[in-house]
C-alpha positions in Angstrom: 56.2 -3.6 -5.4 55.8 -7.0 -4.3 56.1 -6.2 -0.4 53.8 -3.5 -0.5 51.3 -5.5 -2.4 51.5 -8.3 0.1 51.4 -5.8 2.9 48.2 -3.9 1.1 46.4 -7.6 1.1 47.2 -8.2 4.5 45.8 -4.5 5.9 42.7 -5.3 3.9 42.0 -8.7 5.3 42.6 -7.3 8.7 40.2 -4.2 8.3 37.2 -6.0 6.7 37.2 -9.5 9.0 38.8 -7.5 12.2 38.2 -4.5 12.3 34.4 -3.7 13.7 33.7 -0.1 13.1 34.6 0.4 9.2 33.0 -2.6 7.6 30.4 -4.0 10.0 28.8 -7.3 9.1 25.7 -6.7 7.6 24.0 -7.7 4.4 24.8 -4.8 2.0 28.2 -4.8 2.8 30.1 -6.7 0.3 32.6 -8.3 3.5 29.3 -10.0 4.2 29.1 -12.1 1.2 32.6 -12.9 1.2 32.4 -13.9 4.3 29.2 -15.7 3.7 31.0 -17.8 0.7 33.7 -18.4 3.1 31.3 -19.9 5.4 29.3 -21.9 2.8 33.3 -23.3 1.7 33.8 -24.9 5.3 30.2 -25.9 5.7 30.3 -27.8 2.4 32.7 -30.2 4.6 30.9 -30.8 7.8 27.0 -30.4 6.7 26.0 -34.1 7.4 27.9 -34.1 10.5 25.1 -32.3 13.1 27.1 -31.8 15.9 30.1 -30.4 13.9 27.8 -28.1 12.3 26.6 -27.2 15.1 29.6 -26.1 16.8 30.5 -24.4 13.1 27.8 -22.3 12.7 28.0 -21.1 16.6 31.5 -20.0 16.7 30.7 -18.3 12.7 27.9 -16.8 14.0 29.6 -15.5 17.3 32.3 -13.9 14.9 29.5 -12.6 13.0 28.2 -10.6 15.9 31.6 -9.4 17.1 31.9 -8.3 13.9 28.5 -6.7 13.7 28.7 -5.3 17.4 32.3 -5.8 18.9 32.9 -7.2 22.0 29.0 -7.0 23.0 29.0 -10.2 22.2 30.1 -11.4 25.5 26.2 -10.1 26.6 25.1 -12.5 23.8 27.1 -15.4 25.7 25.6 -14.7 28.8 22.3 -15.1 28.0 23.0 -18.2 26.3 24.7 -19.3 29.5 22.3 -18.0 31.9 19.3 -19.4 30.3 20.7 -22.8 29.2 21.2 -23.7 32.7 18.0 -22.1 33.7 16.2 -23.9 31.4 16.9 -27.6 32.8 16.7 -26.1 36.1 13.4 -25.4 35.6 12.6 -28.5 33.9 13.9 -30.6 36.7 12.3 -28.3 39.8 9.9 -30.7 41.8 8.4 -28.0 43.3 6.1 -25.3 41.3 7.3 -22.3 43.4 10.9 -23.4 42.8 9.9 -23.7 39.2 8.9 -20.0 39.2 11.4 -18.4 41.0 13.8 -19.6 38.9 11.5 -18.3 35.5 11.2 -15.1 37.5 15.6 -15.2 37.3 15.7 -15.8 33.9 12.8 -13.2 32.7 14.4 -10.6 35.3 17.8 -11.2 34.4 16.8 -10.9 30.9 15.0 -7.5 31.6 17.7 -5.8 33.3 20.3 -6.5 30.7 17.5 -4.9 28.0 16.6 -1.8 30.4 19.9 -1.3 31.3 21.2 -0.8 27.6 18.3 0.3 26.1 16.1 1.9 28.2 19.0 3.7 31.0 19.3 7.3 29.3 15.1 7.1 28.5 14.2 6.3 32.4 16.9 9.0 33.7 15.7 11.4 31.8 12.6 10.8 32.9 13.2 11.0 36.7 15.4 14.3 36.0 12.7 16.0 34.2 10.8 15.1 37.6 12.8 15.8 40.2 15.5 18.6 38.2 18.5 16.6 38.8 21.1 16.1 36.5 22.1 12.2 36.8 23.7 10.5 34.1 24.1 7.2 34.0 27.3 5.5 33.5 28.4 2.4 31.1 29.3 0.0 33.6 30.1 -2.6 30.9 33.1 -0.4 29.4 34.0 0.1 32.9 34.9 -3.4 33.4 36.3 -4.1 30.0 38.6 -1.5 30.5 39.4 -2.9 33.9 39.9 -6.6 32.9 41.2 -5.6 29.4 43.2 -2.2 29.5 41.2 -0.8 26.5 39.7 2.7 26.7 36.2 2.1 25.9 34.0 5.8 26.8 32.4 5.2 30.5 30.0 8.4 30.3 27.6 6.6 26.9 25.6 3.5 26.8 25.4 2.5 23.5 22.5 -0.3 22.8 24.6 -3.5 20.9 22.5 -4.4 17.7 19.9 -7.0 18.2 20.0 -7.4 21.8 15.7 -6.9 21.9 16.0 -10.1 19.2 17.8 -12.5 21.2 16.7 -11.2 24.4 13.0 -12.2 23.7 14.0 -15.6 22.3 15.9 -16.6 25.5 12.9 -15.6 27.7 10.5 -17.4 25.7 12.5 -20.4 25.8 12.9 -20.4 29.7 9.1 -19.6 29.6 7.8 -22.7 27.4 9.5 -25.3 29.6 7.9 -23.4 32.4 5.0 -24.7 30.7 5.8 -27.8 29.9 5.2 -26.9 26.2 9.5 -27.5 25.5 11.8 -29.9 27.1 15.1 -28.5 27.5 18.0 -28.8 25.0 20.7 -31.5 26.2 23.9 -29.4 24.6 25.1 -25.9 25.1 26.3 -25.8 21.8 22.9 -26.4 20.3 21.3 -24.2 22.3 23.9 -21.4 21.7 23.5 -21.9 17.8 19.6 -21.2 18.4 20.2 -18.4 20.0 22.9 -16.6 18.2 22.4 -18.3 14.3 23.8 -15.2 12.4 21.4 -14.5 9.7 18.4 -13.5 11.9 20.1 -12.2 15.1 20.3 -8.7 14.8 17.1 -7.9 13.1 14.8 -11.1 13.6 12.8 -12.8 12.9 12.1 -13.9 16.3 12.3 -17.5 16.4 11.2 -20.1 18.9 13.1 -22.8 20.1 10.1 -25.3 19.5 10.2 -24.3 16.0 13.8 -24.1 15.7 15.6 -26.6 17.5 14.1 -29.8 16.0 15.5 -28.5 12.8 19.2 -28.5 14.4 19.3 -32.6 14.6 18.0 -33.2 11.0 19.9 -34.4 8.8 20.8 -31.1 6.0 18.2 -31.5 2.7 18.6 -28.8 -0.2 16.8 -29.7 -3.2 17.3 -27.8 -6.2 13.6 -26.3 -5.5 14.6 -24.7 -2.2 17.9 -23.6 -3.5 15.8 -21.3 -6.1 13.4 -20.4 -3.4 16.7 -19.6 -1.9 18.1 -17.6 -4.3 15.2 -15.7 -4.8 14.4 -14.6 -1.7 17.7 -13.2 -1.2 17.5 -11.3 -4.4 13.8 -9.9 -3.2 15.5 -8.6 -0.3 18.4 -7.0 -1.7 16.1 -5.3 -4.5 13.7 -4.3 -1.8 16.3 -2.8 0.2 18.6 -0.6 -2.2 15.8 -0.4 -5.0 12.8 0.9 -3.2 13.8 1.5 0.7 17.3 3.3 -0.1 16.6 4.9 -2.9 13.0 6.5 -1.6 15.1 7.4 2.0 18.1 9.2 0.3 16.1 11.0 -2.8 13.2 12.1 -0.8 12.0 10.9 2.6 15.0 11.7 4.9 15.4 15.4 3.2 12.2 16.1 4.4 12.2 14.4 7.7 15.5 16.0 8.4 13.5 19.7 8.4 10.0 19.5 7.8 9.1 23.2 7.9 11.4 23.7 4.3 8.9 21.7 3.0 5.0 21.8 2.4 2.3 19.8 3.6 1.7 18.2 0.5 5.3 16.9 0.5 5.4 16.0 4.2 2.3 13.9 3.5 4.4 12.1 0.6 7.3 11.9 2.5 4.9 9.9 5.1 3.6 7.4 2.3 7.0 7.0 1.0 7.9 6.1 4.6 5.2 3.5 4.8 6.8 1.8 1.7 10.3 2.3 3.3 10.1 1.2 6.2 8.3 -2.1 4.5 10.8 -2.8 2.2 13.5 -2.3 4.3 12.4 -4.5 7.3 10.7 -7.3 5.2 13.8 -7.0 2.6 16.3 -8.1 5.4 13.9 -11.0 6.7 13.6 -12.1 3.0 17.5 -12.6 2.6 17.5 -13.7 6.4 15.1 -16.9 5.3 16.9 -17.2 2.0 20.6 -17.7 3.6 18.8 -19.8 6.3 17.6 -21.7 4.1 20.8 -22.4 2.0 22.3 -23.7 5.2 19.6 -25.9 5.5 17.2 -24.0 8.1 13.0 -22.6 8.0 12.9 -19.2 9.7 9.3 -18.3 10.1 7.7 -16.0 7.8 7.3 -12.7 9.2 5.3 -10.4 6.5 2.5 -11.1 4.8 1.8 -8.0 2.4 0.4 -5.9 5.7 -0.6 -2.9 3.8 -3.7 -5.5 2.0 -5.1 -5.4 5.6 -8.5 -4.1 5.9 -8.3 -3.2 9.7 -5.6 -2.7 12.2 -5.9 -5.7 14.0 -5.4 -8.1 10.6 -2.4 -5.2 10.2 -0.5 -6.6 13.0 -1.5 -10.3 12.1 0.3 -9.4 8.5 2.9 -6.8 10.3 6.3 -8.3 12.2 4.1 -11.5 12.8 7.2 -13.0 14.7 6.9 -10.5 16.9 3.3 -9.6 17.1 2.7 -13.7 18.0 5.6 -12.9 20.7 3.7 -10.1 22.0 0.5 -12.2 22.2 1.7 -15.3 23.6 4.0 -14.0 26.3 2.1 -10.7 27.2 -1.4 -10.3 26.3 -2.3 -13.9 26.9 -1.0 -13.7 30.4 -2.7 -10.2 31.4 -6.2 -12.3 30.8 -6.3 -11.6 26.8 -9.9 -11.6 26.0 -10.7 -13.2 28.8 -10.8 -10.0 31.1 -8.1 -9.0 33.5 -5.6 -10.7 36.0 -3.0 -9.6 38.2 -0.2 -9.2 35.5 -2.3 -6.6 34.0 -2.9 -5.0 37.1 0.2 -4.4 37.6 1.2 -3.4 34.4 -1.8 -0.7 34.2 0.1 0.4 37.6 3.4 0.9 35.7 1.8 2.8 33.0 0.2 5.0 35.4 3.4 5.6 37.4 5.4 6.2 34.3 2.6 8.8 33.0 3.2 10.9 36.2 6.9 10.5 36.2 6.7 12.2 32.6 4.0 14.6 32.9 5.0 15.4 36.6 0.8 15.9 37.5 -1.0 14.8 40.4 -4.1 16.2 38.8 -3.7 13.9 35.5 -2.7 10.8 37.6 -5.6 11.5 40.3 -8.0 11.8 36.6 -6.9 8.6 35.2 -7.2 6.6 38.4 -10.8 8.1 39.1 -11.8 6.8 35.4 -10.2 3.6 36.2 -12.2 3.2 39.3 -15.1 4.6 37.7 -14.8 1.9 35.1 -14.3 -0.8 37.4 -17.4 0.3 39.4 -19.7 0.7 36.1 -17.8 -3.4 35.6 -18.9 -4.6 38.7 -22.5 -3.9 38.3 -22.6 -4.9 34.8 -20.5 -7.9 34.4 -20.4 -8.1 30.4 -19.1 -4.8 30.5 -16.4 -5.8 32.4 -14.6 -8.4 30.4 -15.2 -6.1 27.8 -13.4 -3.4 28.6 -10.3 -5.5 30.5 -9.8 -7.3 27.2 -9.6 -4.0 25.6 -7.2 -2.7 28.3 -5.0 -5.8 27.8 -5.1 -4.7 24.4 -3.7 -1.4 24.8 -1.1 -2.3 27.7 0.0 -4.8 25.0 0.7 -2.4 22.2 1.8 0.4 24.8 4.6 -2.4 25.7 5.4 -2.8 21.8 5.9 0.3 21.3 8.1 0.9 24.0 10.1 -2.3 22.8 10.7 -0.8 19.2 12.9 2.0 21.0 13.3 4.3 24.3 11.3 7.6 23.4 8.0 8.5 24.2 7.2 9.1 20.7 7.4 5.0 20.3 5.0 4.8 23.2 2.7 7.0 21.6 2.5 4.8 18.2 1.9 2.0 20.3 -0.8 3.2 21.9 -2.5 4.8 18.6 -2.5 1.5 17.3 -3.8 -0.1 20.3 -6.6 2.3 19.9 -7.0 1.7 16.5 -7.3 -2.3 17.1 -10.1 -1.2 20.1 -12.4 1.3 17.9 -12.4 -1.6 15.3 -13.9 -3.8 17.9 -16.3 -1.5 18.8 -17.2 -0.6 14.9 -17.9 -4.3 14.5 -20.2 -4.5 16.7 -22.7 -1.5 15.8 -21.7 -1.6 12.1 -24.7 -2.1 9.8 -22.3 -4.0 7.1 -20.9 -6.6 9.6 -21.6 -9.8 7.3 -21.4 -8.4 4.3 -18.2 -8.2 3.4 -18.4 -6.7 -0.1 -15.3 -6.0 -2.4 -16.2 -2.0 -1.7 -15.9 -2.5 2.0 -13.0 -4.5 1.6 -11.0 -1.1 -0.3 -12.3 0.9 1.8 -11.2 -1.1 5.3 -7.6 -1.0 3.3 -7.8 2.7 2.3 -8.3 3.9 6.1 -6.4 1.2 7.4 -3.5 2.0 5.4 -3.7 5.7 5.5 -4.2 5.4 9.7 -1.3 3.3 10.0 0.8 5.9 7.8 -0.2 9.0 9.9 0.9 7.2 13.0 4.1 6.7 12.0 4.9 10.4 12.2 5.8 9.4 15.6 7.5 6.1 14.9 9.9 8.5 12.1 10.5 11.2 14.5 11.2 8.4 17.7 13.5 6.5 15.3 15.5 10.1 14.5 15.6 11.0 17.9 17.7 7.8 19.1 18.7 8.2 23.0 22.5 7.7 21.8 22.9 10.6 19.9 21.2 13.2 21.9 23.5 15.8 23.2 23.4 17.1 27.1 20.8 19.7 26.9 18.3 17.2 25.3 14.7 16.6 27.3 11.9 14.6 27.0 9.6 17.6 25.5 12.2 18.1 22.6 11.0 14.5 21.5 7.7 16.0 20.3 9.3 19.0 18.3 10.0 17.2 15.2 6.5 15.6 15.0 4.5 18.7 15.8 6.6 20.5 12.8 4.7 17.7 10.3 1.6 18.2 11.8 1.5 22.0 11.5 2.6 21.6 7.8 -0.1 19.0 7.0 -2.6 20.9 8.7 -1.9 24.8 8.4 0.7 24.9 5.5 -0.9 21.5 2.9 -0.3 24.1 -0.5 -2.4 21.8 -3.0 -1.2 24.1 -5.7 2.5 23.0 -5.4 1.1 19.3 -6.2 2.4 19.2 -9.9 5.5 21.0 -9.4 6.4 18.1 -6.7 5.9 15.6 -8.1 7.5 16.5 -11.4 10.4 17.7 -9.7 10.6 14.2 -7.5 9.2 12.3 -10.7 11.6 9.4 -10.5 11.2 8.8 -6.6 7.5 8.9 -7.2 7.5 6.5 -9.9 9.5 3.9 -7.6 7.2 4.3 -4.9 4.4 3.9 -7.3 6.2 0.5 -8.5 6.7 -0.4 -5.2 3.0 -0.3 -4.0 2.1 -2.0 -7.3 4.1 -5.0 -6.6 3.0 -5.1 -2.9 -0.8 -5.3 -3.8 -0.6 -7.9 -6.5 -2.4 -11.1 -5.4 -0.4 -13.7 -3.6 -1.1 -16.6 -5.8 0.4 -14.4 -8.5 3.3 -13.9 -6.2 3.6 -17.8 -5.4 3.4 -18.3 -9.4 6.5 -16.6 -10.2 8.5 -17.5 -6.8 7.9 -21.1 -8.2 8.5 -20.4 -11.8 12.2 -18.6 -10.8 12.5 -21.7 -7.8 11.9 -24.1 -10.7 14.1 -23.0 -13.9 17.7 -23.9 -14.5 20.7 -23.2 -12.3 22.1 -21.2 -15.5 18.6 -18.9 -15.4 18.5 -18.5 -11.9 22.5 -17.4 -12.1 22.0 -14.9 -15.3 18.9 -13.1 -13.5 20.7 -12.7 -10.2 23.7 -11.1 -12.1 21.6 -9.0 -13.5 20.0 -7.7 -10.3 23.0 -7.3 -8.5 25.1 -5.1 -11.6 21.2 -3.2 -11.2 21.6 -2.6 -7.8 25.0 -1.9 -8.0 24.5 0.7 -10.5 21.9 2.9 -8.5 23.3 1.7 -5.0 23.4 5.0 -2.9 27.5 5.8 -2.3 26.6 6.1 1.4 25.5 3.4 3.8 22.2 3.2 4.8 21.7 0.9 7.9 18.9 -1.5 8.1 16.1 0.4 10.2 14.9 -2.2 12.7 19.0 -2.6 13.5 18.1 0.4 16.6 15.5 -2.0 17.9 
């Protein structure tokens, strides 16, 4: 009996902390919190030794990523080592041309890694649909791993490493900022590795700038009682968002509708869209809340990633409040280099050309391609005749290109591209409306509320394509998949909304899913609470006694345990 217990214990240890498939290291798994307690135990011994602290957290973070993505942690190591040495070489370059070449190497290397793992099937499927071939990408990473280690990973399937979109963006911004003379390179590779791999935000953001994080590495550890209370608040707040809002809504209503939209009325599809808007916000902001809280306990401050986005009264403001770290990254490293609001640049013309090429590839229509080129040519000609117009339309083109690429960043699906384009169009239309609106300088409470309603419904409507892009991930497609099938689910939802709404079923739907809609209502109510009220109860929690904080924390955890879904609901943004 004793031997059996010991064996069972060691089997549990191995399964929980070495097995990468059964127990992934994510915030909603009990293994993560055991892991975090062990990390804190070790951290308590070395937190005041800066160099040792960095090495310790680097090793911990690599283990965390190994648990999350298996041997894909080698991709993280490669990107880290490459950009560390390229950053130094860029900084030490005497000639600008050499620095540009090295910067190009850094950007190209990271983009090629990202494109290979994230977009291989997307591009292969696009080309196959045009030329009628059946070319299938090969997982060269798995092939090399099998040859080197004798493993047996599948070579006919390319899996997406978790968090690759986040850490490649971090390393690219590091090289770019060094080239722009905004940043000096990190002297120690362990510090740089720690910055890239810091585990709370590694797999789903927020995207941290080197200029914001690296100076914190050299600062002594300082955690006040209020900081601890604030950290605990953010952790509990994030877990409650995930379990009580996102997962409950998804499991009990949203997923059912989106899995088979034609089985539900247009009213149910509309309610599912509203529910999904709350779900995706609660899920992603919940993750970043937890990440911010965990980082703060370890003595590091991560940037705010959400600012009550559904309070925005226009599409442009929405993107200043939603996924702030990505929006600011795209602005600084894509929109402004393309010319921003100053007009066009060579970069913007190159980007536009690539977009037109992909439009042709997806459509296969030369007529459509020539039509688009004709419109662009006439617009350019009109811009030359009227210079003021030239700057205006080039600025809007830059906005559209940024949003299209931002959409593609979210996933290898034309649904994401369309979603990004619609949001870009929303920003452009609002800018035009501001110029001609008679209420431009009359921001009354009524116009503010009206703007919030319009913006929320527009953002929610565009999520038809965001959601259907998410459920059609490329690594889950069968061999019969083709590009056009991506549109089917979105078309089904639109058909139900416009042709099968069934208002007469509204009361029955609200009654059947009463608890779900109560949760949705509470979620939106909390979201729209004035920020000063939220700040007040955050500070009240943070400054209360530790006993009160722990008691509230215990009650929250117990409540979450009682209503938690039996099936694990992964964080939505893990796929990005």
